[in-house]
Jmol script that loads the backbone (N, CA, C; Angstrom):
load data "model"
ATOM      1  N   MET A   1       2.751  49.050  31.071  1.00  0.00           N
ATOM      2  CA  MET A   1       2.401  48.367  29.864  1.00  0.00           C
ATOM      3  C   MET A   1       3.602  48.363  28.926  1.00  0.00           C
ATOM      4  N   GLU A   2       3.983  47.195  28.499  1.00  0.00           N
ATOM      5  CA  GLU A   2       5.107  47.066  27.590  1.00  0.00           C
ATOM      6  C   GLU A   2       4.619  47.247  26.163  1.00  0.00           C
ATOM      7  N   ARG A   3       5.444  47.853  25.355  1.00  0.00           N
ATOM      8  CA  ARG A   3       5.090  48.072  23.946  1.00  0.00           C
ATOM      9  C   ARG A   3       5.913  47.142  23.068  1.00  0.00           C
ATOM     10  N   GLY A   4       5.260  46.558  22.109  1.00  0.00           N
ATOM     11  CA  GLY A   4       5.944  45.717  21.143  1.00  0.00           C
ATOM     12  C   GLY A   4       6.052  46.447  19.821  1.00  0.00           C
ATOM     13  N   GLY A   5       6.451  45.727  18.805  1.00  0.00           N
ATOM     14  CA  GLY A   5       6.555  46.292  17.471  1.00  0.00           C
ATOM     15  C   GLY A   5       5.215  46.796  16.977  1.00  0.00           C
ATOM     16  N   GLY A   6       5.239  47.874  16.227  1.00  0.00           N
ATOM     17  CA  GLY A   6       4.021  48.411  15.643  1.00  0.00           C
ATOM     18  C   GLY A   6       3.091  49.051  16.649  1.00  0.00           C
ATOM     19  N   GLY A   7       3.590  49.415  17.835  1.00  0.00           N
ATOM     20  CA  GLY A   7       2.758  50.069  18.831  1.00  0.00           C
ATOM     21  C   GLY A   7       1.782  49.154  19.543  1.00  0.00           C
ATOM     22  N   VAL A   8       1.966  47.849  19.432  1.00  0.00           N
ATOM     23  CA  VAL A   8       1.074  46.895  20.081  1.00  0.00           C
ATOM     24  C   VAL A   8       1.402  46.833  21.570  1.00  0.00           C
ATOM     25  N   SER A   9       0.373  46.846  22.401  1.00  0.00           N
ATOM     26  CA  SER A   9       0.576  46.726  23.845  1.00  0.00           C
ATOM     27  C   SER A   9       0.587  45.260  24.247  1.00  0.00           C
ATOM     28  N   TYR A  10       1.551  44.888  25.046  1.00  0.00           N
ATOM     29  CA  TYR A  10       1.634  43.538  25.587  1.00  0.00           C
ATOM     30  C   TYR A  10       1.424  43.649  27.096  1.00  0.00           C
ATOM     31  N   ASP A  11       0.157  43.665  27.487  1.00  0.00           N
ATOM     32  CA  ASP A  11      -0.162  43.921  28.882  1.00  0.00           C
ATOM     33  C   ASP A  11      -0.806  42.728  29.579  1.00  0.00           C
ATOM     34  N   GLN A  12      -0.674  41.539  28.992  1.00  0.00           N
ATOM     35  CA  GLN A  12      -1.230  40.349  29.602  1.00  0.00           C
ATOM     36  C   GLN A  12      -0.112  39.351  29.871  1.00  0.00           C
ATOM     37  N   SER A  13      -0.435  38.335  30.639  1.00  0.00           N
ATOM     38  CA  SER A  13       0.554  37.304  30.959  1.00  0.00           C
ATOM     39  C   SER A  13       0.665  36.303  29.806  1.00  0.00           C
ATOM     40  N   PRO A  14       1.762  35.560  29.751  1.00  0.00           N
ATOM     41  CA  PRO A  14       1.876  34.510  28.732  1.00  0.00           C
ATOM     42  C   PRO A  14       0.704  33.530  28.780  1.00  0.00           C
ATOM     43  N   GLN A  15       0.249  33.188  29.992  1.00  0.00           N
ATOM     44  CA  GLN A  15      -0.870  32.264  30.130  1.00  0.00           C
ATOM     45  C   GLN A  15      -2.133  32.828  29.485  1.00  0.00           C
ATOM     46  N   GLN A  16      -2.371  34.125  29.660  1.00  0.00           N
ATOM     47  CA  GLN A  16      -3.566  34.742  29.082  1.00  0.00           C
ATOM     48  C   GLN A  16      -3.502  34.747  27.558  1.00  0.00           C
ATOM     49  N   TYR A  17      -2.333  35.036  27.000  1.00  0.00           N
ATOM     50  CA  TYR A  17      -2.206  35.023  25.546  1.00  0.00           C
ATOM     51  C   TYR A  17      -2.370  33.610  24.996  1.00  0.00           C
ATOM     52  N   ALA A  18      -1.794  32.606  25.660  1.00  0.00           N
ATOM     53  CA  ALA A  18      -1.943  31.219  25.213  1.00  0.00           C
ATOM     54  C   ALA A  18      -3.402  30.785  25.286  1.00  0.00           C
ATOM     55  N   GLU A  19      -4.090  31.186  26.343  1.00  0.00           N
ATOM     56  CA  GLU A  19      -5.514  30.858  26.482  1.00  0.00           C
ATOM     57  C   GLU A  19      -6.322  31.498  25.355  1.00  0.00           C
ATOM     58  N   GLN A  20      -6.015  32.738  25.013  1.00  0.00           N
ATOM     59  CA  GLN A  20      -6.723  33.420  23.930  1.00  0.00           C
ATOM     60  C   GLN A  20      -6.460  32.744  22.588  1.00  0.00           C
ATOM     61  N   ALA A  21      -5.227  32.298  22.365  1.00  0.00           N
ATOM     62  CA  ALA A  21      -4.902  31.592  21.125  1.00  0.00           C
ATOM     63  C   ALA A  21      -5.694  30.293  21.037  1.00  0.00           C
ATOM     64  N   ALA A  22      -5.757  29.556  22.141  1.00  0.00           N
ATOM     65  CA  ALA A  22      -6.519  28.309  22.153  1.00  0.00           C
ATOM     66  C   ALA A  22      -7.996  28.577  21.906  1.00  0.00           C
ATOM     67  N   GLU A  23      -8.513  29.628  22.518  1.00  0.00           N
ATOM     68  CA  GLU A  23      -9.924  29.975  22.335  1.00  0.00           C
ATOM     69  C   GLU A  23     -10.194  30.421  20.902  1.00  0.00           C
ATOM     70  N   ALA A  24      -9.264  31.137  20.296  1.00  0.00           N
ATOM     71  CA  ALA A  24      -9.438  31.573  18.910  1.00  0.00           C
ATOM     72  C   ALA A  24      -9.510  30.368  17.970  1.00  0.00           C
ATOM     73  N   VAL A  25      -8.683  29.366  18.199  1.00  0.00           N
ATOM     74  CA  VAL A  25      -8.724  28.162  17.366  1.00  0.00           C
ATOM     75  C   VAL A  25     -10.035  27.409  17.594  1.00  0.00           C
ATOM     76  N   ARG A  26     -10.489  27.334  18.829  1.00  0.00           N
ATOM     77  CA  ARG A  26     -11.771  26.686  19.119  1.00  0.00           C
ATOM     78  C   ARG A  26     -12.893  27.411  18.387  1.00  0.00           C
ATOM     79  N   ALA A  27     -12.889  28.738  18.428  1.00  0.00           N
ATOM     80  CA  ALA A  27     -13.917  29.527  17.748  1.00  0.00           C
ATOM     81  C   ALA A  27     -13.843  29.316  16.233  1.00  0.00           C
ATOM     82  N   LEU A  28     -12.639  29.280  15.675  1.00  0.00           N
ATOM     83  CA  LEU A  28     -12.471  29.022  14.245  1.00  0.00           C
ATOM     84  C   LEU A  28     -13.053  27.661  13.882  1.00  0.00           C
ATOM     85  N   ASN A  29     -12.760  26.661  14.695  1.00  0.00           N
ATOM     86  CA  ASN A  29     -13.308  25.326  14.448  1.00  0.00           C
ATOM     87  C   ASN A  29     -14.829  25.351  14.472  1.00  0.00           C
ATOM     88  N   HIS A  30     -15.383  26.118  15.366  1.00  0.00           N
ATOM     89  CA  HIS A  30     -16.846  26.209  15.490  1.00  0.00           C
ATOM     90  C   HIS A  30     -17.463  26.896  14.274  1.00  0.00           C
ATOM     91  N   VAL A  31     -16.918  28.042  13.880  1.00  0.00           N
ATOM     92  CA  VAL A  31     -17.537  28.810  12.795  1.00  0.00           C
ATOM     93  C   VAL A  31     -17.310  28.192  11.421  1.00  0.00           C
ATOM     94  N   THR A  32     -16.401  27.240  11.318  1.00  0.00           N
ATOM     95  CA  THR A  32     -16.158  26.596  10.023  1.00  0.00           C
ATOM     96  C   THR A  32     -16.808  25.215   9.916  1.00  0.00           C
ATOM     97  N   LEU A  33     -17.684  24.883  10.843  1.00  0.00           N
ATOM     98  CA  LEU A  33     -18.361  23.583  10.811  1.00  0.00           C
ATOM     99  C   LEU A  33     -19.289  23.420   9.611  1.00  0.00           C
ATOM    100  N   GLY A  34     -20.033  24.427   9.293  1.00  0.00           N
ATOM    101  CA  GLY A  34     -21.076  24.309   8.286  1.00  0.00           C
ATOM    102  C   GLY A  34     -20.597  24.519   6.865  1.00  0.00           C
ATOM    103  N   PRO A  35     -21.453  24.159   5.907  1.00  0.00           N
ATOM    104  CA  PRO A  35     -21.089  24.303   4.497  1.00  0.00           C
ATOM    105  C   PRO A  35     -21.008  25.764   4.046  1.00  0.00           C
ATOM    106  N   ASP A  36     -21.561  26.678   4.805  1.00  0.00           N
ATOM    107  CA  ASP A  36     -21.527  28.098   4.449  1.00  0.00           C
ATOM    108  C   ASP A  36     -20.439  28.872   5.195  1.00  0.00           C
ATOM    109  N   ALA A  37     -19.489  28.166   5.769  1.00  0.00           N
ATOM    110  CA  ALA A  37     -18.448  28.815   6.566  1.00  0.00           C
ATOM    111  C   ALA A  37     -17.604  29.779   5.737  1.00  0.00           C
ATOM    112  N   TYR A  38     -17.336  29.404   4.524  1.00  0.00           N
ATOM    113  CA  TYR A  38     -16.526  30.230   3.633  1.00  0.00           C
ATOM    114  C   TYR A  38     -17.377  30.637   2.440  1.00  0.00           C
ATOM    115  N   GLU A  39     -17.166  31.861   1.969  1.00  0.00           N
ATOM    116  CA  GLU A  39     -17.902  32.317   0.789  1.00  0.00           C
ATOM    117  C   GLU A  39     -17.107  32.058  -0.495  1.00  0.00           C
ATOM    118  N   TRP A  40     -15.782  32.231  -0.415  1.00  0.00           N
ATOM    119  CA  TRP A  40     -14.923  32.113  -1.585  1.00  0.00           C
ATOM    120  C   TRP A  40     -13.670  31.302  -1.257  1.00  0.00           C
ATOM    121  N   PRO A  41     -13.042  30.711  -2.275  1.00  0.00           N
ATOM    122  CA  PRO A  41     -11.762  30.031  -2.041  1.00  0.00           C
ATOM    123  C   PRO A  41     -10.712  30.966  -1.436  1.00  0.00           C
ATOM    124  N   SER A  42     -10.779  32.246  -1.782  1.00  0.00           N
ATOM    125  CA  SER A  42      -9.816  33.194  -1.216  1.00  0.00           C
ATOM    126  C   SER A  42      -9.993  33.334   0.298  1.00  0.00           C
ATOM    127  N   ASP A  43     -11.205  33.067   0.806  1.00  0.00           N
ATOM    128  CA  ASP A  43     -11.424  33.087   2.251  1.00  0.00           C
ATOM    129  C   ASP A  43     -10.646  31.947   2.918  1.00  0.00           C
ATOM    130  N   VAL A  44     -10.676  30.779   2.285  1.00  0.00           N
ATOM    131  CA  VAL A  44      -9.905  29.637   2.798  1.00  0.00           C
ATOM    132  C   VAL A  44      -8.415  29.976   2.754  1.00  0.00           C
ATOM    133  N   ASP A  45      -7.972  30.552   1.658  1.00  0.00           N
ATOM    134  CA  ASP A  45      -6.560  30.923   1.519  1.00  0.00           C
ATOM    135  C   ASP A  45      -6.131  31.865   2.639  1.00  0.00           C
ATOM    136  N   ARG A  46      -6.956  32.849   2.948  1.00  0.00           N
ATOM    137  CA  ARG A  46      -6.608  33.828   3.986  1.00  0.00           C
ATOM    138  C   ARG A  46      -6.538  33.165   5.361  1.00  0.00           C
ATOM    139  N   VAL A  47      -7.463  32.265   5.642  1.00  0.00           N
ATOM    140  CA  VAL A  47      -7.429  31.546   6.921  1.00  0.00           C
ATOM    141  C   VAL A  47      -6.173  30.692   7.007  1.00  0.00           C
ATOM    142  N   ILE A  48      -5.850  29.983   5.940  1.00  0.00           N
ATOM    143  CA  ILE A  48      -4.633  29.165   5.936  1.00  0.00           C
ATOM    144  C   ILE A  48      -3.401  30.052   6.121  1.00  0.00           C
ATOM    145  N   ALA A  49      -3.400  31.220   5.492  1.00  0.00           N
ATOM    146  CA  ALA A  49      -2.271  32.150   5.641  1.00  0.00           C
ATOM    147  C   ALA A  49      -2.102  32.577   7.096  1.00  0.00           C
ATOM    148  N   ASP A  50      -3.208  32.903   7.751  1.00  0.00           N
ATOM    149  CA  ASP A  50      -3.122  33.334   9.149  1.00  0.00           C
ATOM    150  C   ASP A  50      -2.729  32.181  10.068  1.00  0.00           C
ATOM    151  N   LEU A  51      -3.237  30.987   9.785  1.00  0.00           N
ATOM    152  CA  LEU A  51      -2.832  29.826  10.584  1.00  0.00           C
ATOM    153  C   LEU A  51      -1.357  29.513  10.363  1.00  0.00           C
ATOM    154  N   HIS A  52      -0.882  29.700   9.150  1.00  0.00           N
ATOM    155  CA  HIS A  52       0.544  29.520   8.860  1.00  0.00           C
ATOM    156  C   HIS A  52       1.384  30.459   9.720  1.00  0.00           C
ATOM    157  N   LEU A  53       0.986  31.727   9.792  1.00  0.00           N
ATOM    158  CA  LEU A  53       1.707  32.676  10.642  1.00  0.00           C
ATOM    159  C   LEU A  53       1.683  32.256  12.104  1.00  0.00           C
ATOM    160  N   THR A  54       0.533  31.806  12.559  1.00  0.00           N
ATOM    161  CA  THR A  54       0.400  31.358  13.947  1.00  0.00           C
ATOM    162  C   THR A  54       1.356  30.211  14.238  1.00  0.00           C
ATOM    163  N   VAL A  55       1.349  29.222  13.371  1.00  0.00           N
ATOM    164  CA  VAL A  55       2.194  28.039  13.564  1.00  0.00           C
ATOM    165  C   VAL A  55       3.678  28.406  13.498  1.00  0.00           C
ATOM    166  N   MET A  56       4.030  29.323  12.575  1.00  0.00           N
ATOM    167  CA  MET A  56       5.433  29.751  12.467  1.00  0.00           C
ATOM    168  C   MET A  56       5.943  30.346  13.774  1.00  0.00           C
ATOM    169  N   ARG A  57       5.069  30.961  14.526  1.00  0.00           N
ATOM    170  CA  ARG A  57       5.473  31.640  15.763  1.00  0.00           C
ATOM    171  C   ARG A  57       5.546  30.708  16.969  1.00  0.00           C
ATOM    172  N   LEU A  58       5.031  29.507  16.842  1.00  0.00           N
ATOM    173  CA  LEU A  58       5.024  28.583  17.974  1.00  0.00           C
ATOM    174  C   LEU A  58       6.421  28.147  18.402  1.00  0.00           C
ATOM    175  N   GLU A  59       7.305  27.896  17.457  1.00  0.00           N
ATOM    176  CA  GLU A  59       8.639  27.421  17.809  1.00  0.00           C
ATOM    177  C   GLU A  59       9.332  28.383  18.773  1.00  0.00           C
ATOM    178  N   GLN A  60       9.221  29.674  18.514  1.00  0.00           N
ATOM    179  CA  GLN A  60       9.838  30.653  19.407  1.00  0.00           C
ATOM    180  C   GLN A  60       9.213  30.594  20.796  1.00  0.00           C
ATOM    181  N   ALA A  61       7.896  30.452  20.860  1.00  0.00           N
ATOM    182  CA  ALA A  61       7.230  30.374  22.166  1.00  0.00           C
ATOM    183  C   ALA A  61       7.704  29.145  22.945  1.00  0.00           C
ATOM    184  N   PHE A  62       7.854  28.016  22.243  1.00  0.00           N
ATOM    185  CA  PHE A  62       8.328  26.788  22.903  1.00  0.00           C
ATOM    186  C   PHE A  62       9.765  26.967  23.397  1.00  0.00           C
ATOM    187  N   THR A  63      10.611  27.554  22.565  1.00  0.00           N
ATOM    188  CA  THR A  63      12.013  27.780  22.931  1.00  0.00           C
ATOM    189  C   THR A  63      12.112  28.683  24.157  1.00  0.00           C
ATOM    190  N   GLN A  64      11.341  29.754  24.156  1.00  0.00           N
ATOM    191  CA  GLN A  64      11.402  30.700  25.273  1.00  0.00           C
ATOM    192  C   GLN A  64      10.869  30.076  26.567  1.00  0.00           C
ATOM    193  N   ALA A  65       9.859  29.249  26.475  1.00  0.00           N
ATOM    194  CA  ALA A  65       9.353  28.559  27.670  1.00  0.00           C
ATOM    195  C   ALA A  65      10.430  27.630  28.232  1.00  0.00           C
ATOM    196  N   GLY A  66      11.094  26.896  27.353  1.00  0.00           N
ATOM    197  CA  GLY A  66      12.162  25.994  27.797  1.00  0.00           C
ATOM    198  C   GLY A  66      13.319  26.736  28.430  1.00  0.00           C
ATOM    199  N   ARG A  67      13.720  27.841  27.814  1.00  0.00           N
ATOM    200  CA  ARG A  67      14.827  28.639  28.377  1.00  0.00           C
ATOM    201  C   ARG A  67      14.460  29.195  29.741  1.00  0.00           C
ATOM    202  N   TRP A  68      13.206  29.633  29.895  1.00  0.00           N
ATOM    203  CA  TRP A  68      12.780  30.155  31.191  1.00  0.00           C
ATOM    204  C   TRP A  68      12.884  29.062  32.249  1.00  0.00           C
ATOM    205  N   LEU A  69      12.410  27.870  31.933  1.00  0.00           N
ATOM    206  CA  LEU A  69      12.483  26.763  32.893  1.00  0.00           C
ATOM    207  C   LEU A  69      13.931  26.416  33.235  1.00  0.00           C
ATOM    208  N   GLU A  70      14.815  26.416  32.237  1.00  0.00           N
ATOM    209  CA  GLU A  70      16.226  26.125  32.504  1.00  0.00           C
ATOM    210  C   GLU A  70      16.831  27.162  33.446  1.00  0.00           C
ATOM    211  N   ARG A  71      16.547  28.441  33.200  1.00  0.00           N
ATOM    212  CA  ARG A  71      17.071  29.501  34.090  1.00  0.00           C
ATOM    213  C   ARG A  71      16.502  29.349  35.506  1.00  0.00           C
ATOM    214  N   ALA A  72      15.216  29.071  35.587  1.00  0.00           N
ATOM    215  CA  ALA A  72      14.579  28.916  36.902  1.00  0.00           C
ATOM    216  C   ALA A  72      15.151  27.710  37.640  1.00  0.00           C
ATOM    217  N   GLU A  73      15.449  26.642  36.923  1.00  0.00           N
ATOM    218  CA  GLU A  73      16.039  25.449  37.547  1.00  0.00           C
ATOM    219  C   GLU A  73      17.426  25.756  38.080  1.00  0.00           C
ATOM    220  N   VAL A  74      18.250  26.438  37.285  1.00  0.00           N
ATOM    221  CA  VAL A  74      19.608  26.799  37.710  1.00  0.00           C
ATOM    222  C   VAL A  74      19.561  27.700  38.944  1.00  0.00           C
ATOM    223  N   ALA A  75      18.580  28.591  38.992  1.00  0.00           N
ATOM    224  CA  ALA A  75      18.444  29.514  40.120  1.00  0.00           C
ATOM    225  C   ALA A  75      17.784  28.863  41.329  1.00  0.00           C
ATOM    226  N   GLY A  76      17.404  27.606  41.197  1.00  0.00           N
ATOM    227  CA  GLY A  76      16.758  26.912  42.310  1.00  0.00           C
ATOM    228  C   GLY A  76      15.332  27.371  42.560  1.00  0.00           C
ATOM    229  N   GLU A  77      14.667  27.869  41.510  1.00  0.00           N
ATOM    230  CA  GLU A  77      13.328  28.436  41.663  1.00  0.00           C
ATOM    231  C   GLU A  77      12.217  27.519  41.176  1.00  0.00           C
ATOM    232  N   VAL A  78      12.548  26.293  40.881  1.00  0.00           N
ATOM    233  CA  VAL A  78      11.517  25.350  40.423  1.00  0.00           C
ATOM    234  C   VAL A  78      11.733  24.008  41.112  1.00  0.00           C
ATOM    235  N   GLY A  79      10.651  23.410  41.502  1.00  0.00           N
ATOM    236  CA  GLY A  79      10.695  22.107  42.149  1.00  0.00           C
ATOM    237  C   GLY A  79       9.678  21.186  41.512  1.00  0.00           C
ATOM    238  N   HIS A  80       9.495  20.026  42.108  1.00  0.00           N
ATOM    239  CA  HIS A  80       8.526  19.053  41.604  1.00  0.00           C
ATOM    240  C   HIS A  80       7.634  18.638  42.758  1.00  0.00           C
ATOM    241  N   ASP A  81       6.330  18.644  42.544  1.00  0.00           N
ATOM    242  CA  ASP A  81       5.405  18.368  43.649  1.00  0.00           C
ATOM    243  C   ASP A  81       5.442  16.924  44.137  1.00  0.00           C
ATOM    244  N   GLN A  82       6.111  16.038  43.389  1.00  0.00           N
ATOM    245  CA  GLN A  82       6.261  14.647  43.842  1.00  0.00           C
ATOM    246  C   GLN A  82       7.694  14.354  44.280  1.00  0.00           C
ATOM    247  N   GLY A  83       8.499  15.405  44.403  1.00  0.00           N
ATOM    248  CA  GLY A  83       9.856  15.269  44.904  1.00  0.00           C
ATOM    249  C   GLY A  83      10.850  14.696  43.910  1.00  0.00           C
ATOM    250  N   HIS A  84      10.495  14.628  42.629  1.00  0.00           N
ATOM    251  CA  HIS A  84      11.420  14.104  41.624  1.00  0.00           C
ATOM    252  C   HIS A  84      12.605  15.032  41.447  1.00  0.00           C
ATOM    253  N   ASP A  85      13.732  14.463  41.045  1.00  0.00           N
ATOM    254  CA  ASP A  85      14.929  15.244  40.749  1.00  0.00           C
ATOM    255  C   ASP A  85      14.579  16.228  39.629  1.00  0.00           C
ATOM    256  N   ILE A  86      14.773  17.496  39.871  1.00  0.00           N
ATOM    257  CA  ILE A  86      14.291  18.515  38.946  1.00  0.00           C
ATOM    258  C   ILE A  86      15.141  18.629  37.683  1.00  0.00           C
ATOM    259  N   TYR A  87      16.451  18.380  37.767  1.00  0.00           N
ATOM    260  CA  TYR A  87      17.297  18.545  36.581  1.00  0.00           C
ATOM    261  C   TYR A  87      16.856  17.653  35.423  1.00  0.00           C
ATOM    262  N   PRO A  88      16.725  16.328  35.610  1.00  0.00           N
ATOM    263  CA  PRO A  88      16.294  15.504  34.476  1.00  0.00           C
ATOM    264  C   PRO A  88      14.851  15.804  34.048  1.00  0.00           C
ATOM    265  N   THR A  89      14.051  16.259  34.984  1.00  0.00           N
ATOM    266  CA  THR A  89      12.673  16.611  34.643  1.00  0.00           C
ATOM    267  C   THR A  89      12.651  17.798  33.684  1.00  0.00           C
ATOM    268  N   ILE A  90      13.410  18.839  34.014  1.00  0.00           N
ATOM    269  CA  ILE A  90      13.473  20.020  33.154  1.00  0.00           C
ATOM    270  C   ILE A  90      14.129  19.663  31.827  1.00  0.00           C
ATOM    271  N   ALA A  91      15.157  18.840  31.864  1.00  0.00           N
ATOM    272  CA  ALA A  91      15.819  18.425  30.620  1.00  0.00           C
ATOM    273  C   ALA A  91      14.832  17.708  29.696  1.00  0.00           C
ATOM    274  N   CYS A  92      13.977  16.875  30.263  1.00  0.00           N
ATOM    275  CA  CYS A  92      12.961  16.171  29.484  1.00  0.00           C
ATOM    276  C   CYS A  92      11.958  17.152  28.885  1.00  0.00           C
ATOM    277  N   VAL A  93      11.508  18.104  29.693  1.00  0.00           N
ATOM    278  CA  VAL A  93      10.553  19.110  29.210  1.00  0.00           C
ATOM    279  C   VAL A  93      11.167  19.912  28.062  1.00  0.00           C
ATOM    280  N   VAL A  94      12.406  20.348  28.232  1.00  0.00           N
ATOM    281  CA  VAL A  94      13.071  21.149  27.200  1.00  0.00           C
ATOM    282  C   VAL A  94      13.232  20.329  25.918  1.00  0.00           C
ATOM    283  N   GLN A  95      13.598  19.070  26.054  1.00  0.00           N
ATOM    284  CA  GLN A  95      13.739  18.208  24.880  1.00  0.00           C
ATOM    285  C   GLN A  95      12.403  18.075  24.149  1.00  0.00           C
ATOM    286  N   ARG A  96      11.328  17.869  24.893  1.00  0.00           N
ATOM    287  CA  ARG A  96      10.002  17.746  24.277  1.00  0.00           C
ATOM    288  C   ARG A  96       9.564  19.062  23.630  1.00  0.00           C
ATOM    289  N   LEU A  97       9.903  20.188  24.247  1.00  0.00           N
ATOM    290  CA  LEU A  97       9.584  21.480  23.640  1.00  0.00           C
ATOM    291  C   LEU A  97      10.361  21.684  22.347  1.00  0.00           C
ATOM    292  N   GLU A  98      11.611  21.223  22.317  1.00  0.00           N
ATOM    293  CA  GLU A  98      12.394  21.296  21.080  1.00  0.00           C
ATOM    294  C   GLU A  98      11.751  20.442  19.997  1.00  0.00           C
ATOM    295  N   GLN A  99      11.267  19.259  20.368  1.00  0.00           N
ATOM    296  CA  GLN A  99      10.580  18.394  19.407  1.00  0.00           C
ATOM    297  C   GLN A  99       9.293  19.047  18.909  1.00  0.00           C
ATOM    298  N   ALA A 100       8.570  19.689  19.812  1.00  0.00           N
ATOM    299  CA  ALA A 100       7.353  20.401  19.415  1.00  0.00           C
ATOM    300  C   ALA A 100       7.692  21.545  18.466  1.00  0.00           C
ATOM    301  N   GLY A 101       8.798  22.225  18.713  1.00  0.00           N
ATOM    302  CA  GLY A 101       9.236  23.293  17.820  1.00  0.00           C
ATOM    303  C   GLY A 101       9.551  22.764  16.431  1.00  0.00           C
ATOM    304  N   THR A 102      10.216  21.622  16.377  1.00  0.00           N
ATOM    305  CA  THR A 102      10.511  20.997  15.087  1.00  0.00           C
ATOM    306  C   THR A 102       9.218  20.612  14.378  1.00  0.00           C
ATOM    307  N   ALA A 103       8.285  20.030  15.113  1.00  0.00           N
ATOM    308  CA  ALA A 103       7.000  19.639  14.531  1.00  0.00           C
ATOM    309  C   ALA A 103       6.244  20.866  14.021  1.00  0.00           C
ATOM    310  N   SER A 104       6.308  21.974  14.754  1.00  0.00           N
ATOM    311  CA  SER A 104       5.615  23.184  14.314  1.00  0.00           C
ATOM    312  C   SER A 104       6.262  23.745  13.047  1.00  0.00           C
ATOM    313  N   ARG A 105       7.576  23.606  12.926  1.00  0.00           N
ATOM    314  CA  ARG A 105       8.268  24.050  11.717  1.00  0.00           C
ATOM    315  C   ARG A 105       7.823  23.207  10.517  1.00  0.00           C
ATOM    316  N   TRP A 106       7.687  21.894  10.722  1.00  0.00           N
ATOM    317  CA  TRP A 106       7.213  21.018   9.645  1.00  0.00           C
ATOM    318  C   TRP A 106       5.779  21.374   9.259  1.00  0.00           C
ATOM    319  N   LEU A 107       4.939  21.623  10.253  1.00  0.00           N
ATOM    320  CA  LEU A 107       3.563  22.013   9.979  1.00  0.00           C
ATOM    321  C   LEU A 107       3.521  23.325   9.201  1.00  0.00           C
ATOM    322  N   ALA A 108       4.362  24.271   9.585  1.00  0.00           N
ATOM    323  CA  ALA A 108       4.424  25.556   8.871  1.00  0.00           C
ATOM    324  C   ALA A 108       4.831  25.331   7.419  1.00  0.00           C
ATOM    325  N   GLU A 109       5.770  24.433   7.186  1.00  0.00           N
ATOM    326  CA  GLU A 109       6.185  24.132   5.816  1.00  0.00           C
ATOM    327  C   GLU A 109       5.026  23.534   5.022  1.00  0.00           C
ATOM    328  N   ASP A 110       4.273  22.640   5.637  1.00  0.00           N
ATOM    329  CA  ASP A 110       3.120  22.046   4.958  1.00  0.00           C
ATOM    330  C   ASP A 110       2.061  23.103   4.650  1.00  0.00           C
ATOM    331  N   LEU A 111       1.809  23.988   5.600  1.00  0.00           N
ATOM    332  CA  LEU A 111       0.826  25.047   5.364  1.00  0.00           C
ATOM    333  C   LEU A 111       1.295  26.006   4.275  1.00  0.00           C
ATOM    334  N   ASP A 112       2.582  26.258   4.220  1.00  0.00           N
ATOM    335  CA  ASP A 112       3.112  27.100   3.155  1.00  0.00           C
ATOM    336  C   ASP A 112       2.896  26.427   1.806  1.00  0.00           C
ATOM    337  N   ALA A 113       3.097  25.117   1.740  1.00  0.00           N
ATOM    338  CA  ALA A 113       2.860  24.377   0.494  1.00  0.00           C
ATOM    339  C   ALA A 113       1.382  24.450   0.101  1.00  0.00           C
ATOM    340  N   VAL A 114       0.500  24.360   1.077  1.00  0.00           N
ATOM    341  CA  VAL A 114      -0.936  24.499   0.804  1.00  0.00           C
ATOM    342  C   VAL A 114      -1.220  25.881   0.235  1.00  0.00           C
ATOM    343  N   ARG A 115      -0.622  26.902   0.831  1.00  0.00           N
ATOM    344  CA  ARG A 115      -0.837  28.279   0.355  1.00  0.00           C
ATOM    345  C   ARG A 115      -0.362  28.475  -1.071  1.00  0.00           C
ATOM    346  N   GLN A 116       0.669  27.764  -1.464  1.00  0.00           N
ATOM    347  CA  GLN A 116       1.142  27.874  -2.845  1.00  0.00           C
ATOM    348  C   GLN A 116       0.062  27.411  -3.822  1.00  0.00           C
ATOM    349  N   ILE A 117      -0.852  26.580  -3.348  1.00  0.00           N
ATOM    350  CA  ILE A 117      -1.960  26.096  -4.178  1.00  0.00           C
ATOM    351  C   ILE A 117      -3.185  26.965  -3.996  1.00  0.00           C
ATOM    352  N   THR A 118      -3.582  27.215  -2.740  1.00  0.00           N
ATOM    353  CA  THR A 118      -4.831  27.944  -2.497  1.00  0.00           C
ATOM    354  C   THR A 118      -4.772  29.394  -2.987  1.00  0.00           C
ATOM    355  N   ALA A 119      -3.597  29.948  -3.101  1.00  0.00           N
ATOM    356  CA  ALA A 119      -3.458  31.318  -3.589  1.00  0.00           C
ATOM    357  C   ALA A 119      -3.934  31.459  -5.038  1.00  0.00           C
ATOM    358  N   HIS A 120      -4.011  30.357  -5.740  1.00  0.00           N
ATOM    359  CA  HIS A 120      -4.424  30.377  -7.148  1.00  0.00           C
ATOM    360  C   HIS A 120      -5.877  29.971  -7.370  1.00  0.00           C
ATOM    361  N   LEU A 121      -6.577  29.630  -6.307  1.00  0.00           N
ATOM    362  CA  LEU A 121      -7.968  29.203  -6.445  1.00  0.00           C
ATOM    363  C   LEU A 121      -8.875  30.411  -6.600  1.00  0.00           C
ATOM    364  N   THR A 122      -9.867  30.268  -7.446  1.00  0.00           N
ATOM    365  CA  THR A 122     -10.849  31.333  -7.655  1.00  0.00           C
ATOM    366  C   THR A 122     -12.253  30.764  -7.548  1.00  0.00           C
ATOM    367  N   GLY A 123     -13.195  31.622  -7.310  1.00  0.00           N
ATOM    368  CA  GLY A 123     -14.594  31.231  -7.314  1.00  0.00           C
ATOM    369  C   GLY A 123     -15.117  31.184  -8.740  1.00  0.00           C
ATOM    370  N   THR A 124     -16.226  30.476  -8.937  1.00  0.00           N
ATOM    371  CA  THR A 124     -16.794  30.357 -10.276  1.00  0.00           C
ATOM    372  C   THR A 124     -18.145  31.052 -10.379  1.00  0.00           C
ATOM    373  N   ALA A 125     -18.606  31.654  -9.295  1.00  0.00           N
ATOM    374  CA  ALA A 125     -19.928  32.289  -9.309  1.00  0.00           C
ATOM    375  C   ALA A 125     -19.856  33.697  -9.843  1.00  0.00           C
TER     376      ALA A 125
END
end "model"
wireframe off; spacefill off
backbone 0.3
color backbone group
């Protein structure tokens, strides 16, 4: 079991962590459907804050996935099931991951701007 910062154990595969992140967002979408999803504006602020952190971390995940594919391609450890030339295929994937990283950075900036507003909201009850 590998240990990360703060004594956190990282004992699952990247696929398992990505699946859990997707499931967490699905669950969040489900529990926030109704009008009683949030009790206070500060609850919305906290959710936005946590989503901001999540989005901020995506760029690194995209970069690391692209780097792994590039290393695997250079080592001859990746192919294409339709026989396509792997170099331009990996180059395309890496370029798209870089674009996704840029988009996630923009989204993080927008969420940060939202937090600058929601941090000041209060309940009236």
